[in-house]
Backbone as a chain_set.jsonl record, in Angstrom:
{"seq": "MNNYTIVHFATHGRLDPIKFENSYLVLAPNTLVGDDGKFTMNEIREFKTLRGIRLMVLSACDMAANENSK", "coords": {"N": [[0.805, -1.195, 0.0], [2.132, 1.12, -0.081], [2.179, 2.694, -2.351], [-0.129, 4.17, -2.488], [-2.294, 6.9, -1.607], [-4.841, 7.144, -0.796], [-7.136, 5.037, 0.759], [-9.766, 2.714, 0.831], [-11.822, 0.782, 2.717], [-14.506, -1.302, 2.439], [-16.638, -3.272, 3.976], [-17.874, -6.06, 5.958], [-18.489, -5.546, 9.435], [-17.762, -5.661, 12.958], [-18.917, -4.36, 15.926], [-17.955, -3.548, 19.151], [-19.493, -2.011, 21.542], [-18.945, -1.604, 24.202], [-16.273, -2.25, 24.77], [-14.298, -0.82, 22.801], [-11.871, -1.425, 21.499], [-12.102, -4.08, 20.858], [-13.534, -4.142, 18.549], [-13.818, -4.729, 14.99], [-12.994, -4.958, 11.454], [-14.246, -7.23, 9.033], [-12.341, -9.371, 7.235], [-10.991, -11.576, 4.681], [-9.913, -14.592, 6.072], [-6.603, -15.953, 6.555], [-5.678, -18.865, 7.06], [-3.371, -20.33, 6.749], [-1.249, -18.819, 7.645], [-2.041, -18.221, 10.147], [-3.847, -16.119, 10.399], [-6.811, -14.563, 11.409], [-8.631, -13.036, 10.007], [-9.736, -10.814, 11.14], [-9.583, -7.417, 11.202], [-8.422, -5.362, 13.298], [-8.759, -2.332, 15.316], [-6.392, -1.832, 16.709], [-4.54, -3.225, 15.102], [-4.748, -1.726, 12.775], [-3.724, 0.747, 13.638], [-1.06, 0.011, 14.097], [-0.076, -0.745, 11.636], [2.473, -0.502, 9.567], [2.831, 0.171, 6.818], [0.833, 1.948, 6.328], [1.526, 4.498, 6.891], [1.974, 6.502, 4.925], [-0.521, 7.097, 4.017], [-3.009, 9.4, 3.22], [-5.747, 9.666, 3.359], [-8.046, 7.525, 4.799], [-10.763, 5.407, 4.556], [-12.974, 3.68, 6.485], [-15.478, 1.598, 6.207], [-18.466, -0.069, 7.127], [-21.126, -2.487, 7.141], [-24.354, -2.518, 8.825], [-24.159, -4.598, 10.706], [-23.485, -4.508, 13.312], [-25.566, -3.453, 14.688], [-27.995, -3.635, 17.284], [-30.801, -4.567, 19.405], [-30.777, -2.487, 21.258], [-29.664, -0.333, 19.966], [-31.352, 0.662, 18.065]], "CA": [[0.0, 0.0, 0.0], [3.008, 2.289, -0.079], [1.964, 3.477, -3.57], [-1.452, 4.798, -2.471], [-2.532, 7.906, -0.582], [-6.231, 6.987, -0.371], [-7.511, 3.627, 0.914], [-11.161, 2.587, 1.245], [-12.27, -0.557, 3.073], [-15.959, -1.44, 2.554], [-16.743, -4.675, 4.341], [-18.646, -6.305, 7.175], [-17.789, -5.129, 10.641], [-18.32, -6.0, 14.271], [-18.678, -3.285, 16.872], [-18.126, -3.813, 20.573], [-19.685, -0.664, 22.087], [-18.428, -1.55, 25.574], [-14.804, -2.27, 24.692], [-14.13, -0.488, 21.389], [-10.689, -2.081, 20.919], [-12.502, -5.41, 20.385], [-14.22, -3.976, 17.266], [-12.964, -5.078, 13.855], [-13.532, -5.179, 10.117], [-14.151, -8.644, 8.672], [-11.637, -9.639, 5.979], [-10.808, -13.007, 4.439], [-8.849, -15.16, 6.899], [-5.543, -16.743, 5.925], [-5.349, -19.838, 8.101], [-2.016, -20.845, 6.539], [-0.305, -18.018, 8.44], [-2.656, -17.968, 11.438], [-4.611, -14.878, 10.396], [-8.224, -14.854, 11.617], [-9.448, -12.188, 9.16], [-10.229, -9.661, 11.899], [-8.701, -6.251, 11.069], [-8.789, -4.604, 14.494], [-8.256, -0.958, 15.415], [-4.979, -1.905, 17.102], [-3.768, -3.621, 13.925], [-4.732, -0.588, 11.861], [-2.784, 1.733, 14.2], [0.309, -0.495, 14.042], [0.254, -1.129, 10.265], [3.55, 0.415, 9.153], [2.707, 0.647, 5.437], [-0.232, 2.94, 6.24], [2.071, 5.798, 7.294], [1.863, 7.47, 3.847], [-1.921, 7.277, 3.642], [-3.557, 10.717, 3.586], [-7.162, 9.478, 3.665], [-8.473, 6.134, 4.908], [-12.179, 5.276, 4.861], [-13.333, 2.367, 7.012], [-16.942, 1.538, 6.23], [-18.982, -1.414, 7.37], [-22.578, -2.566, 7.19], [-24.902, -2.353, 10.175], [-24.193, -5.871, 11.432], [-23.255, -4.239, 14.733], [-26.783, -2.952, 15.323], [-28.744, -4.575, 18.115], [-32.085, -3.998, 19.822], [-30.543, -1.272, 22.038], [-29.147, 0.753, 19.129], [-32.36, 1.052, 17.075]], "C": [[0.85, 1.263, 0.0], [2.776, 3.202, -1.279], [0.665, 4.274, -3.556], [-1.549, 5.833, -1.353], [-3.971, 7.867, -0.073], [-6.563, 5.496, -0.347], [-8.946, 3.583, 1.426], [-11.468, 1.115, 1.488], [-13.786, -0.511, 3.211], [-16.244, -2.918, 2.776], [-17.729, -4.849, 5.492], [-17.818, -5.827, 8.363], [-18.498, -5.612, 11.885], [-17.927, -4.906, 15.245], [-18.917, -3.788, 18.283], [-18.259, -2.448, 21.244], [-19.164, -0.505, 23.514], [-16.909, -1.432, 25.574], [-14.422, -2.089, 23.226], [-12.939, -1.189, 20.744], [-10.974, -3.509, 20.471], [-13.254, -5.343, 19.052], [-13.262, -4.295, 16.124], [-13.737, -5.079, 12.549], [-13.317, -6.643, 9.768], [-13.507, -8.762, 7.294], [-11.518, -11.147, 5.795], [-9.675, -13.528, 5.316], [-7.822, -15.902, 6.053], [-5.04, -17.703, 6.984], [-3.948, -20.412, 7.95], [-0.979, -20.094, 7.361], [-0.903, -17.629, 9.789], [-3.44, -16.674, 11.538], [-6.098, -15.2, 10.474], [-9.166, -13.987, 10.77], [-10.035, -10.984, 9.868], [-9.2, -8.535, 11.808], [-9.1, -5.274, 12.175], [-8.223, -3.188, 14.458], [-6.784, -0.949, 15.815], [-4.095, -2.29, 15.923], [-3.668, -2.469, 12.929], [-3.729, 0.458, 12.337], [-1.331, 1.317, 14.02], [0.79, -0.829, 12.631], [1.242, -0.13, 9.668], [3.368, 0.963, 7.742], [1.58, 1.658, 5.264], [0.266, 4.35, 6.557], [1.919, 6.866, 6.217], [0.437, 7.764, 3.41], [-2.41, 8.643, 4.127], [-5.034, 10.631, 3.951], [-7.461, 7.989, 3.696], [-9.94, 6.128, 5.324], [-12.419, 3.84, 5.3], [-14.85, 2.335, 7.107], [-17.387, 0.094, 6.378], [-20.501, -1.354, 7.412], [-23.05, -2.476, 8.636], [-25.05, -3.665, 10.925], [-24.036, -5.644, 12.929], [-24.512, -3.778, 15.443], [-27.447, -4.049, 16.156], [-30.02, -3.891, 18.596], [-31.925, -2.71, 20.641], [-30.11, -0.097, 21.19], [-30.152, 1.229, 18.098], [-33.396, 1.95, 17.692]], "O": [[0.312, 2.368, 0.075], [3.141, 4.376, -1.229], [0.377, 4.987, -4.517], [-0.96, 5.665, -0.285], [-4.292, 8.475, 0.949], [-6.304, 4.78, -1.314], [-9.305, 4.321, 2.343], [-11.382, 0.297, 0.571], [-14.301, 0.252, 4.029], [-16.103, -3.724, 1.857], [-18.343, -3.882, 5.942], [-16.594, -5.723, 8.284], [-19.686, -5.931, 11.86], [-16.751, -4.567, 15.373], [-19.955, -4.383, 18.574], [-17.25, -1.787, 21.493], [-18.964, 0.618, 23.977], [-16.338, -0.612, 26.292], [-14.243, -3.064, 22.495], [-12.99, -1.517, 19.558], [-10.156, -4.097, 19.764], [-13.578, -6.384, 18.481], [-12.047, -4.151, 16.264], [-14.963, -5.186, 12.532], [-12.313, -7.235, 10.164], [-14.071, -8.303, 6.301], [-11.912, -11.91, 6.678], [-8.582, -12.962, 5.305], [-8.133, -16.411, 4.976], [-4.097, -17.402, 7.716], [-3.387, -20.929, 8.917], [0.051, -20.657, 7.734], [-0.337, -16.799, 10.5], [-3.677, -16.177, 12.639], [-6.599, -16.014, 9.698], [-10.381, -14.185, 10.813], [-10.764, -10.205, 9.253], [-8.073, -8.682, 12.282], [-10.008, -4.462, 12.001], [-7.325, -2.885, 13.672], [-6.011, -0.138, 15.306], [-3.008, -1.735, 15.762], [-2.623, -2.264, 12.313], [-2.969, 0.999, 11.534], [-0.463, 2.165, 13.813], [1.96, -1.166, 12.452], [0.854, 0.98, 9.304], [3.718, 2.116, 7.489], [1.387, 2.177, 4.164], [-0.512, 5.302, 6.493], [1.75, 8.038, 6.552], [0.215, 8.592, 2.526], [-2.244, 8.995, 5.295], [-5.524, 11.422, 4.757], [-7.169, 7.271, 2.74], [-10.318, 6.757, 6.312], [-12.104, 2.898, 4.572], [-15.438, 2.97, 7.983], [-16.778, -0.83, 5.838], [-21.088, -0.307, 7.683], [-22.24, -2.369, 9.557], [-25.987, -3.821, 11.709], [-24.416, -6.499, 13.729], [-24.537, -3.714, 16.672], [-27.458, -5.221, 15.781], [-30.284, -2.747, 18.225], [-32.862, -1.914, 20.706], [-30.179, 1.043, 21.651], [-29.836, 2.127, 17.317], [-34.326, 2.381, 17.01]]}, "num_chains": 1, "name": "protein.A"}
């Protein structure tokens, strides 16, 4: 991603409104290397190749909605 200044993720997501750091975007898992497919906020913050990104859009469907949020 070093060649891009704008990145847009549009995927499913899971929101933990109590403990936000448990929230994540759902990506394809790669079990061969032990990746579970969860792109967490902590992983996004630590992703070194994102340093040159000027705009990042993280969008997800409303899978996180529950009876208390409607």
